[in-house]
SERO-4910 file (N, C-alpha, C, O; in steps of 0.05 Angstrom, whole numbers):
BEGIN
 pado doro    nc1    nc2    nc3   cac1   cac2   cac3    cc1    cc2    cc3    oc1    oc2    oc3
  Met    A     86     56    600     70     72    581     98     91    566    120     98    574
  Phe    A     85     94    542    112    105    526    101    139    523     79    147    531
  Lys    A    120    153    511    119    175    498    121    176    469    130    154    464
  Ile    A    116    188    448    111    186    417    143    179    408    152    158    400
  Gly    A    151    196    410    186    171    403    191    151    408    208    140    395
  Gln    A    181    140    425    184    114    437    166     94    418    174     76    403
  Leu    A    143    102    422    121     88    414    128     78    387    125     55    379
  Ala    A    136     98    374    143    101    343    166     82    327    169     69    306
  Lys    A    182     88    353    204     66    350    207     35    357    223     19    346
  Leu    A    185     31    382    182      4    381    164     -2    347    176    -16    331
  Ala    A    131     12    337    131      1    320    146      9    293    133      6    272
  Glu    A    168     19    291    192     30    267    168     44    251    164     35    228
  Val    A    151     66    259    149     84    250    159    108    254    182    105    264
  Thr    A    153    135    251    167    162    256    145    165    278    130    146    282
  Pro    A    142    191    292    128    206    308    104    219    284     80    220    289
  Asp    A    114    226    259    102    238    249     75    226    237     53    237    232
  Thr    A     87    196    235     64    173    220     45    172    243     22    177    238
  Val    A     54    165    278     37    165    301      8    194    293    -17    193    291
  Arg    A     29    218    289      3    242    298    -10    241    270    -29    257    270
  Tyr    A     -6    228    243    -21    227    228    -53    207    227    -77    210    220
  Tyr    A    -32    185    240    -55    172    248    -76    176    270    -96    162    271
  Glu    A    -71    193    288    -81    204    306   -105    221    291   -129    219    295
  Lys    A    -91    238    271   -114    258    254   -131    249    248   -154    256    252
  Gln    A   -121    227    235   -139    202    211   -170    187    236   -190    173    231
  Gly    A   -160    197    263   -176    178    284   -169    145    290   -181    131    306
  Met    A   -147    137    273   -147    107    279   -132    116    306   -153    114    319
  Met    A   -115    124    324   -103    125    345   -110    140    364   -134    144    359
  Glu    A   -103    154    386   -118    165    405    -90    177    423    -68    166    421
  His    A    -94    195    434    -80    202    461    -96    218    476   -102    242    475
  Asn    A   -102    198    492   -117    219    519   -100    217    542   -112    225    563
  Ile    A    -81    211    544    -64    199    569    -38    227    557    -26    229    535
  Arg    A    -37    244    580     -7    263    577      7    260    608      2    252    631
  Thr    A     25    270    593     51    273    629     32    306    637     13    314    625
  Glu    A     44    321    661     38    340    668     51    369    649     44    393    648
  Gly    A     71    354    637     90    375    620     82    380    591     95    392    575
  Gly    A     44    362    585     41    361    562     45    346    539     41    354    516
  Tyr    A     53    321    547     73    302    527     54    280    532     43    274    553
  Arg    A     54    265    501     29    238    495     38    218    511     62    211    510
  Leu    A     17    205    528     38    175    531     16    163    516     -5    173    509
  Tyr    A     29    132    510     25    115    505     29     91    518     50     88    531
  Ser    A      5     65    517      6     42    527     13     21    504     15     22    479
  Glu    A     16     -1    526     19    -30    498     -5    -24    490     -1    -13    468
  Gln    A    -26    -25    493    -50    -27    477    -42     -8    449    -36    -17    427
  Asp    A    -44     14    453    -40     30    424     -8     27    420      1     47    408
  Leu    A     13      7    425     35     -1    410     21    -20    390     23    -15    366
  Gln    A      3    -51    402      4    -67    388    -22    -50    361    -19    -55    338
  Arg    A    -37    -38    367    -57    -21    353    -41     -2    326    -46     -3    302
  Leu    A    -26     10    336      1     19    316      6     -3    301     -3      0    278
  Arg    A     18    -25    305     42    -46    300      7    -66    272      5    -77    250
  Phe    A     -5    -62    288    -37    -69    266    -33    -54    247    -24    -63    226
  Ile    A    -40    -26    251    -44    -10    232    -18    -10    200    -23     -7    176
  Arg    A     10    -14    215     31    -16    200     33    -42    183     42    -43    160
  Tyr    A     22    -64    197     26    -95    194     -6    -87    155     -4    -91    130
  Ala    A    -23    -80    169    -43    -77    140    -41    -56    125    -57    -57    107
  Lys    A    -24    -30    126     -3    -19    114     13    -36     94     16    -30     71
  Gln    A     21    -52    103     45    -64     86     30    -78     62     35    -75     38
  Leu    A      7    -98     74     -6   -113     63    -21    -95     37    -29   -108     18
  Gly    A    -23    -65     37    -39    -52     17    -61    -46     23    -76    -38      5
  Phe    A    -70    -48     53    -99    -38     47   -105     -8     55    -90     -1     74
  Thr    A   -118      4     48   -125     31     45   -129     39     75   -128     22     94
  Leu    A   -134     75     79   -129     79    115   -155     68    121   -157     53    141
  Glu    A   -180     75    101   -201     69    107   -209     31    115   -222     24    135
  Ala    A   -200     19     98   -203     -3    102   -195    -13    130   -208    -26    147
  Ile    A   -165     -1    130   -151     -5    157   -174      3    179   -182    -13    196
  Ala    A   -184     29    176   -207     40    195   -235     18    203   -248     17    224
  Glu    A   -241      1    178   -262    -18    184   -253    -36    203   -264    -41    225
  Leu    A   -222    -54    188   -208    -71    215   -213    -66    235   -222    -82    252
  Leu    A   -205    -31    239   -201    -36    277   -222    -36    290   -225    -48    311
  Ser    A   -243    -19    272   -273    -15    280   -285    -49    286   -307    -50    298
  Ile    A   -276    -69    281   -284    -88    284   -268    -98    302   -278   -105    324
  Arg    A   -240   -103    295   -229   -114    328   -234    -95    349   -225   -102    371
  Val    A   -247    -68    349   -245    -60    386   -273    -61    391   -282    -51    412
  Asp    A   -291    -76    365   -311    -79    370   -321   -103    360   -338   -101    343
  Pro    A   -311   -135    371   -324   -155    362   -357   -169    366   -367   -187    354
  Glu    A   -368   -153    389   -380   -169    394   -408   -154    364   -423   -170    353
  His    A   -408   -136    360   -425   -120    339   -414   -118    303   -419   -104    284
  His    A   -394   -144    309   -388   -144    270   -388   -181    278   -391   -194    299
  Thr    A   -382   -185    251   -375   -212    241   -347   -216    223   -334   -200    209
  Cys    A   -345   -244    230   -317   -260    207   -317   -248    181   -295   -241    171
  Lys    A   -350   -244    162   -357   -242    148   -349   -208    135   -347   -201    111
  Glu    A   -347   -197    152   -336   -168    144   -306   -165    147   -291   -148    139
  Ser    A   -304   -177    155   -264   -183    156   -260   -191    135   -244   -179    119
  Lys    A   -276   -215    127   -259   -223    102   -269   -212     79   -258   -217     57
  Ser    A   -291   -194     81   -303   -191     54   -279   -154     49   -273   -142     29
  Ile    A   -274   -150     71   -250   -134     72   -218   -147     57   -202   -134     43
  Val    A   -216   -175     65   -192   -182     56   -190   -185     31   -171   -177     18
  Asp    A   -220   -201     19   -221   -218     -3   -223   -181    -25   -218   -186    -49
  Ala    A   -227   -163    -22   -234   -137    -36   -197   -131    -37   -188   -116    -54
  Arg    A   -184   -142    -23   -161   -131    -24   -144   -154    -38   -123   -145    -49
  Leu    A   -148   -177    -40   -141   -201    -39   -141   -201    -78   -121   -205    -91
  Phe    A   -172   -193    -91   -170   -186   -113   -160   -160   -137   -159   -154   -160
  Glu    A   -155   -150   -107   -138   -116   -120   -109   -128   -127    -93   -115   -141
  Val    A   -103   -147   -118    -74   -155   -115    -76   -179   -134    -54   -182   -144
  Glu    A    -96   -199   -145    -97   -213   -162   -101   -202   -193    -92   -214   -212
  Asn    A   -114   -179   -194   -115   -160   -214    -86   -145   -224    -80   -138   -247
  Lys    A    -72   -143   -202    -49   -126   -209    -24   -148   -215     -2   -141   -223
  Leu    A    -29   -170   -209    -10   -196   -211    -17   -200   -238      2   -200   -254
  Ile    A    -34   -203   -243    -44   -206   -286    -35   -188   -303    -28   -194   -325
  Glu    A    -35   -158   -290    -19   -132   -303      0   -138   -304     11   -141   -326
  Leu    A     17   -145   -275     48   -148   -282     59   -169   -297     81   -167   -306
  Thr    A     45   -193   -301     60   -210   -317     50   -212   -348     59   -230   -362
  Arg    A     28   -189   -358     23   -180   -377     52   -158   -381     69   -160   -399
  Met    A     52   -145   -366     76   -125   -372    103   -139   -374    120   -136   -392
  Arg    A    103   -157   -349    138   -173   -351    141   -189   -389    159   -190   -405
  Glu    A    115   -199   -389    123   -214   -427    125   -190   -449    145   -187   -464
  Ser    A    109   -177   -449    118   -149   -464    141   -137   -467    150   -129   -489
  Leu    A    155   -135   -441    183   -121   -435    207   -153   -441    230   -156   -448
  Lys    A    189   -168   -435    217   -191   -444    213   -197   -473    236   -200   -484
  Arg    A    195   -199   -489    187   -195   -519    212   -171   -531    232   -177   -545
  Leu    A    206   -144   -521    222   -118   -530    253   -132   -522    273   -132   -536
  Ser    A    250   -140   -503    287   -136   -498    299   -166   -515    323   -169   -517
  Asp    A    284   -183   -523    288   -204   -539    297   -201   -565    313   -215   -579
  Ala    A    283   -180   -569    272   -175   -603    301   -160   -608    307   -158   -632
  Cys    A    319   -149   -591    334   -122   -591    361   -136   -598    368   -152   -580
  Cys    A    377   -134   -619    406   -148   -610    419   -137   -586    424   -153   -567
  Gly    A    425   -111   -585    437   -103   -556    470    -97   -564    491    -96   -551
  Ser    A    463    -92   -590    495    -80   -601    511    -53   -598    494    -36   -597
  Ala    A    528    -46   -596    528    -16   -596    521      1   -628    530     23   -635
  His    A    508    -13   -637    507      2   -671    478     28   -657    463     27   -638
  Ala    A    483     48   -682    457     70   -677    437     59   -674    432     36   -683
  Ser    A    422     74   -661    392     61   -651    368     76   -674    346     83   -664
  Asn    A    374     82   -704    370     95   -718    336     71   -724    312     75   -728
  Tyr    A    356     46   -719    340     25   -725    330      4   -707    323    -19   -712
  Cys    A    331     18   -681    327      0   -662    298    -17   -654    280     -1   -655
  Ser    A    286    -47   -645    273    -65   -654    269    -51   -631    250    -40   -640
  Ile    A    271    -43   -612    255    -27   -581    244     -2   -583    227      5   -567
  Leu    A    251     12   -600    244     38   -597    217     37   -625    197     51   -629
  Glu    A    227     17   -640    207     15   -669    176      5   -640    157     18   -634
  Ala    A    186    -21   -631    164    -34   -620    154    -11   -603    135    -21   -590
  Leu    A    157     12   -596    145     23   -577    134     44   -592    119     57   -578
  Glu    A    136     52   -614    130     77   -623    106     57   -635     87     63   -620
  Gln    A     96     37   -653     83     21   -655     54     11   -635     30      7   -638
  Gly    A     72     12   -615     50     -1   -589     33     33   -580     10     35   -572
  Ala    A     54     56   -586     36     80   -579      9     85   -604    -15     90   -603
  Ser    A     28     81   -623      4     88   -650    -25     69   -642    -48     78   -639
  Glu    A    -20     48   -640    -36     27   -636    -62     35   -611    -86     35   -609
  Asp    A    -39     41   -597    -65     47   -566    -73     80   -571    -93     89   -559
  Lys    A    -58     95   -586    -78    121   -590    -96    115   -603   -118    125   -596
  Ser    A    -96     90   -635   -120     97   -642   -143     77   -627   -165     74   -636
  Lys    A   -137     68   -610   -158     48   -593   -175     73   -580   -200     73   -580
  Lys    A   -163     87   -573   -172    110   -561   -191    130   -576   -212    139   -569
  Ser    A   -176    136   -602   -202    146   -618   -227    139   -621   -234    116   -619
  Pro    A   -245    159   -626   -280    148   -635   -280    148   -658   -300    141   -670
***
């Protein structure tokens, strides 16, 4: 059995993170010492590591809670449910990659268009392009 500080250290989170997950209903603390300290089991540690890893993959707390419920009660759930949650996250990541690729290409064009010299920036191609882009963006949003 672990106290909250020990559990947090083993899972590489803070005790406040453990408390937060408890408030969200994702972790439990049913066992206490006579002095009132929370005690956690190996199973609690595994659950906390599961939550942490899912967070690293960018799952929302709602999605993690769903995955946990599937994990805790596998007899009443299907792999299809887990796959659906993962596929939704994968779709978000793929869209973000497309967005980041576009952003990288735009930034590369801006950088390549600039001479990068130490002259005054009165006629800086980067600033002009950003100004033009801002004007075009504004006109797209106007009725």
